C-alpha positions as CSV (number, residue, x, y, z in Angstrom):
1,X,0.0,0.0,0.0
2,X,1.2,3.6,-0.7
3,X,2.3,5.6,2.3
4,X,0.9,9.2,1.6
5,X,3.6,10.7,3.8
6,X,6.4,9.2,1.7
7,X,5.3,10.9,-1.6
8,X,7.4,14.0,-2.3
9,X,5.1,17.1,-1.8
10,X,6.1,18.5,-5.2
11,X,5.2,15.3,-7.1
12,X,2.0,15.4,-9.2
13,X,-0.1,12.4,-8.4
14,X,-2.6,10.5,-10.7
15,X,-5.1,8.2,-9.1
16,X,-7.2,6.0,-11.4
17,X,-9.5,3.1,-10.6
18,X,-13.0,1.7,-11.0
19,X,-16.0,3.2,-9.3
20,X,-16.3,2.6,-5.5
21,X,-12.7,1.5,-5.2
22,X,-11.5,4.1,-2.7
23,X,-9.8,6.6,-5.0
24,X,-11.2,9.8,-3.3
25,X,-10.1,8.6,0.1
26,X,-6.6,8.0,-1.1
27,X,-6.5,11.4,-2.8
28,X,-7.6,13.1,0.4
29,X,-5.0,11.2,2.5
30,X,-2.2,12.3,0.1
31,X,-3.4,15.9,0.1
32,X,-3.6,16.0,3.9
33,X,-0.1,14.4,4.2
34,X,1.8,16.5,1.7
35,X,-0.5,19.2,0.3
36,X,-2.0,19.7,-3.1
37,X,-5.2,20.4,-4.9
38,X,-7.5,17.4,-5.6
39,X,-8.6,17.6,-9.2
40,X,-11.6,15.6,-10.5
41,X,-11.0,13.3,-13.5
42,X,-14.4,11.6,-13.5
43,X,-16.8,12.4,-16.4
44,X,-19.9,12.0,-14.2
45,X,-18.7,14.1,-11.2
46,X,-18.3,17.2,-13.3
47,X,-22.1,17.8,-13.3
48,X,-24.0,19.9,-10.8
49,X,-27.1,18.3,-9.5
50,X,-25.6,14.9,-8.7
51,X,-23.4,15.3,-5.6
52,X,-24.8,12.2,-3.8
53,X,-25.4,9.9,-6.8
54,X,-22.0,10.4,-8.4
55,X,-20.2,10.1,-5.0
56,X,-18.7,13.5,-5.2
57,X,-16.7,14.5,-2.1
58,X,-18.9,15.8,0.7
59,X,-18.7,19.5,1.9
60,X,-16.8,18.2,4.9
61,X,-14.2,16.5,2.7
62,X,-13.9,19.5,0.5
63,X,-13.1,21.6,3.6
64,X,-10.2,19.3,4.4
65,X,-8.3,20.0,1.2
66,X,-8.7,22.2,-2.0
67,X,-10.9,20.5,-4.7
68,X,-11.4,21.5,-8.3
69,X,-13.6,20.6,-11.3
70,X,-16.4,19.0,-9.3
71,X,-20.0,19.9,-10.1
72,X,-18.9,22.9,-12.3
73,X,-20.8,21.8,-15.5
74,X,-24.5,22.7,-15.9
75,X,-27.0,19.8,-15.8
76,X,-28.1,20.4,-19.3
77,X,-24.7,20.7,-20.9
78,X,-22.5,18.1,-22.6
79,X,-18.8,17.9,-21.7
80,X,-16.0,16.5,-23.7
81,X,-12.5,15.2,-23.0
82,X,-11.2,18.4,-24.7
83,X,-13.4,20.5,-22.4
84,X,-11.9,18.8,-19.4
85,X,-8.3,19.1,-20.7
86,X,-8.7,22.8,-21.2
87,X,-10.1,23.2,-17.7
88,X,-7.3,21.2,-16.1
89,X,-4.4,23.0,-17.8
90,X,-4.3,26.1,-15.5
91,X,-4.2,23.8,-12.5
92,X,-1.0,22.1,-13.7
93,X,1.0,25.3,-13.3
94,X,-0.6,26.6,-10.0
95,X,1.1,27.0,-6.7
96,X,-0.2,23.6,-5.4
97,X,0.7,20.2,-6.9
98,X,-2.2,18.5,-8.6
99,X,-3.6,15.2,-7.3
100,X,-5.8,14.1,-10.2
101,X,-8.3,11.4,-9.3
102,X,-11.1,9.7,-11.2
103,X,-12.4,6.8,-13.2
104,X,-12.4,8.2,-16.7
105,X,-9.5,6.7,-18.5
106,X,-9.8,8.9,-21.6
107,X,-9.2,12.0,-19.3
108,X,-5.9,10.5,-18.1
109,X,-4.9,9.4,-21.6
110,X,-5.4,12.9,-23.0
111,X,-3.5,14.4,-20.0
112,X,-0.5,12.1,-20.3
113,X,-0.5,11.4,-24.1
114,X,-2.0,14.5,-25.6
115,X,-5.3,15.1,-27.5
116,X,-5.9,15.9,-31.1
117,X,-7.9,19.1,-31.5
118,X,-10.7,17.8,-33.8
119,X,-13.5,20.1,-34.9
120,X,-16.9,19.4,-33.4
121,X,-19.1,16.9,-35.3
122,X,-22.2,18.4,-36.9
123,X,-25.6,17.0,-35.7
124,X,-26.4,15.8,-39.2
125,X,-23.3,13.6,-39.3
126,X,-24.1,12.1,-35.8
127,X,-27.6,11.3,-37.0
128,X,-26.2,9.4,-40.0
129,X,-23.9,7.5,-37.7
130,X,-26.7,6.6,-35.4
131,X,-28.6,5.1,-38.4
132,X,-25.7,2.7,-39.3
133,X,-25.0,-0.6,-37.6
134,X,-21.5,-1.7,-36.4
135,X,-21.0,-3.8,-39.5
136,X,-21.7,-0.8,-41.8
137,X,-19.4,1.5,-39.8
138,X,-16.6,-1.1,-40.0
139,X,-17.1,-1.6,-43.7
140,X,-16.8,2.2,-44.3
141,X,-13.8,2.5,-42.0
142,X,-12.0,-0.3,-43.8
143,X,-12.0,2.0,-46.8
144,X,-11.6,5.4,-45.0
145,X,-9.5,4.6,-42.0
146,X,-8.1,1.1,-41.8
147,X,-5.4,2.2,-39.4
148,X,-7.9,3.2,-36.7
149,X,-9.6,-0.1,-37.0
150,X,-6.4,-1.9,-36.0
151,X,-6.2,0.4,-32.8
152,X,-9.7,0.5,-31.4
153,X,-12.1,-2.0,-29.9
154,X,-14.4,-2.8,-32.8
155,X,-16.9,-4.3,-30.3
156,X,-17.3,-0.8,-28.8
157,X,-20.1,1.0,-30.8
158,X,-19.1,4.4,-29.4
159,X,-15.5,4.1,-30.6
160,X,-16.7,3.0,-34.1
161,X,-19.1,5.9,-34.4
162,X,-16.5,8.4,-33.3
163,X,-14.0,7.2,-35.9
164,X,-16.6,7.3,-38.6
165,X,-17.9,10.7,-37.6
166,X,-14.5,12.3,-37.6
167,X,-13.7,10.9,-41.0
168,X,-17.0,12.0,-42.5
169,X,-17.1,15.5,-40.8
170,X,-13.5,16.5,-41.5
171,X,-12.5,14.5,-44.5
172,X,-9.5,13.2,-42.6
173,X,-9.1,9.9,-40.9
174,X,-9.1,9.9,-37.1
175,X,-5.7,8.2,-37.3
176,X,-4.3,11.2,-39.1
177,X,-5.6,13.6,-36.5
178,X,-4.0,11.4,-33.8
179,X,-0.7,11.4,-35.6
180,X,-0.7,15.2,-35.4
181,X,-1.3,15.3,-31.7
182,X,1.0,17.6,-29.8
183,X,3.0,16.9,-26.7
184,X,1.1,15.8,-23.6
185,X,0.3,18.5,-21.0
186,X,1.6,16.2,-18.2
187,X,3.8,13.3,-19.3
188,X,3.3,10.1,-17.3
189,X,7.0,10.0,-16.3
190,X,6.6,13.3,-14.6
191,X,4.0,12.0,-12.2
192,X,3.3,9.3,-9.6
193,X,0.6,7.3,-11.5
194,X,-1.4,5.0,-9.2
195,X,-4.0,2.5,-10.4
196,X,-6.3,0.9,-7.9
197,X,-6.6,-2.8,-8.9
198,X,-9.8,-3.9,-7.2
199,X,-10.8,-7.5,-6.6
200,X,-14.0,-8.1,-8.5
201,X,-16.0,-9.7,-5.6
202,X,-14.7,-7.1,-3.1
203,X,-15.7,-4.3,-5.5
204,X,-19.2,-5.8,-6.2
205,X,-20.0,-5.9,-2.5
206,X,-18.7,-2.3,-2.0
207,X,-20.9,-1.1,-4.9
208,X,-24.0,-2.5,-3.3
209,X,-23.2,-1.1,0.1
210,X,-22.4,2.3,-1.4
211,X,-25.6,2.5,-3.4
212,X,-27.6,1.7,-0.3
213,X,-25.6,4.4,1.5
214,X,-26.5,6.9,-1.3
215,X,-30.2,6.1,-0.9
216,X,-29.9,6.6,2.9
217,X,-28.1,10.0,2.3
218,X,-30.8,11.3,0.0
219,X,-30.1,10.1,-3.5
220,X,-33.8,9.7,-4.2
221,X,-34.5,13.3,-3.1
222,X,-31.7,14.4,-5.3
223,X,-33.3,12.6,-8.3
224,X,-36.7,14.1,-7.4
225,X,-35.2,17.6,-7.5
226,X,-33.8,16.9,-11.0
227,X,-36.9,15.2,-12.3
228,X,-38.4,18.5,-13.8
229,X,-35.3,19.0,-15.9
230,X,-34.5,15.4,-16.7
231,X,-35.8,15.6,-20.3
232,X,-33.3,18.5,-21.0
233,X,-30.4,16.8,-19.3
234,X,-27.1,16.7,-21.2
235,X,-24.3,14.4,-20.1
236,X,-25.8,14.4,-16.6
237,X,-28.3,11.8,-17.7
238,X,-25.4,9.3,-17.9
239,X,-24.9,9.3,-14.1
240,X,-25.0,5.7,-13.0
241,X,-28.3,5.0,-11.2
242,X,-30.0,8.2,-12.5
243,X,-32.2,6.6,-15.2
244,X,-33.3,3.9,-12.7
245,X,-34.3,6.4,-9.9
246,X,-36.0,8.7,-12.4
247,X,-38.0,5.7,-13.8
248,X,-39.1,4.9,-10.2
249,X,-40.2,8.5,-9.7
250,X,-42.1,8.4,-13.0
251,X,-44.0,5.3,-11.6
252,X,-42.6,2.9,-14.1
253,X,-40.7,0.6,-11.6
254,X,-40.6,0.1,-7.9
255,X,-37.8,1.5,-5.7
256,X,-36.6,-2.1,-5.1
257,X,-36.4,-2.6,-8.9
258,X,-34.6,0.7,-9.3
259,X,-32.1,-0.3,-6.6
260,X,-31.3,-3.6,-8.2
261,X,-31.0,-2.2,-11.7
262,X,-28.7,0.6,-10.5
263,X,-26.4,-1.8,-8.7
264,X,-26.2,-4.0,-11.8
265,X,-25.4,-0.9,-13.9
266,X,-22.7,0.1,-11.5
267,X,-21.1,-3.3,-11.6
268,X,-21.2,-3.4,-15.4
269,X,-19.6,0.1,-15.4
270,X,-16.9,-1.1,-13.1
271,X,-16.2,-4.1,-15.3
272,X,-15.8,-1.8,-18.3
273,X,-13.4,0.4,-16.4
274,X,-11.3,-2.5,-15.1
275,X,-11.0,-3.8,-18.7
276,X,-10.0,-0.4,-20.0
277,X,-7.4,0.1,-17.3
278,X,-5.8,-3.3,-17.8
279,X,-5.5,-2.7,-21.5
280,X,-4.3,0.9,-21.4
281,X,-2.4,1.5,-18.1
282,X,0.5,-0.9,-18.1
283,X,2.9,1.8,-16.9
284,X,1.0,2.7,-13.8
285,X,1.8,1.5,-10.2
286,X,-0.9,-0.9,-9.2
287,X,-2.4,-0.9,-5.7
288,X,-4.3,-4.0,-4.8
289,X,-7.7,-3.6,-3.1
290,X,-8.3,-5.1,-0.6
291,X,-4.8,-4.6,0.5
292,X,-2.9,-7.9,1.0
């Protein structure tokens, strides 16, 4: 296990791991031991309106150390990797070392490897992509960007659509855009990169306990407050457990059914995170949970 007091106070720290694995607690321990600002790298915790359901740090925890990029995005907005990277840049050169913590692997990849500045995709192109199946997208990309097909998980519809949309919208393959990517804002070798490697069964039990704790803390009331604006929600509608609690409030399922569905969704999300981390974060220092 990492000793927070042994980390040099000037060393930037990256903490990645699946949902409910204890990332925020570790970040707070490091900040209290050696100073620093805790910076959110979770694509769901950026939205206002979901403090409880996305397990954002509590006001009491925020009072113990500086925190940044939590709950700063309006509920009805969308928020991209590029948006996050632009927001985090000023924090890298501040007076306090950054302790960047979260479960969104693409944020860490953009931070430590760089990000291509690709123009936004028009809505008309997105609509065309949504109308195509995976086989059609793959067939088109075999002609337009075979290089990207060799790099991405072709079983991931979102990755396929993104590659297809970039090619159609810009006239350039996504692989070309990636080849022109500039230097990373924070190279991995300039940080202490920590990856929480959580045992599957241990994590599944924690996810269930945490969701019950969220309900006890008022997650249903939080969902009720957001119900009037649910139809206009942007990326905030992706919060794990939100669709299930909203469905209950709309009378479509019982609270028990919402609870079970939300726990299943959280476990599936954690599985996707763990798979991504194993494939992409070979150079990170792994921390076993539970600790041996």
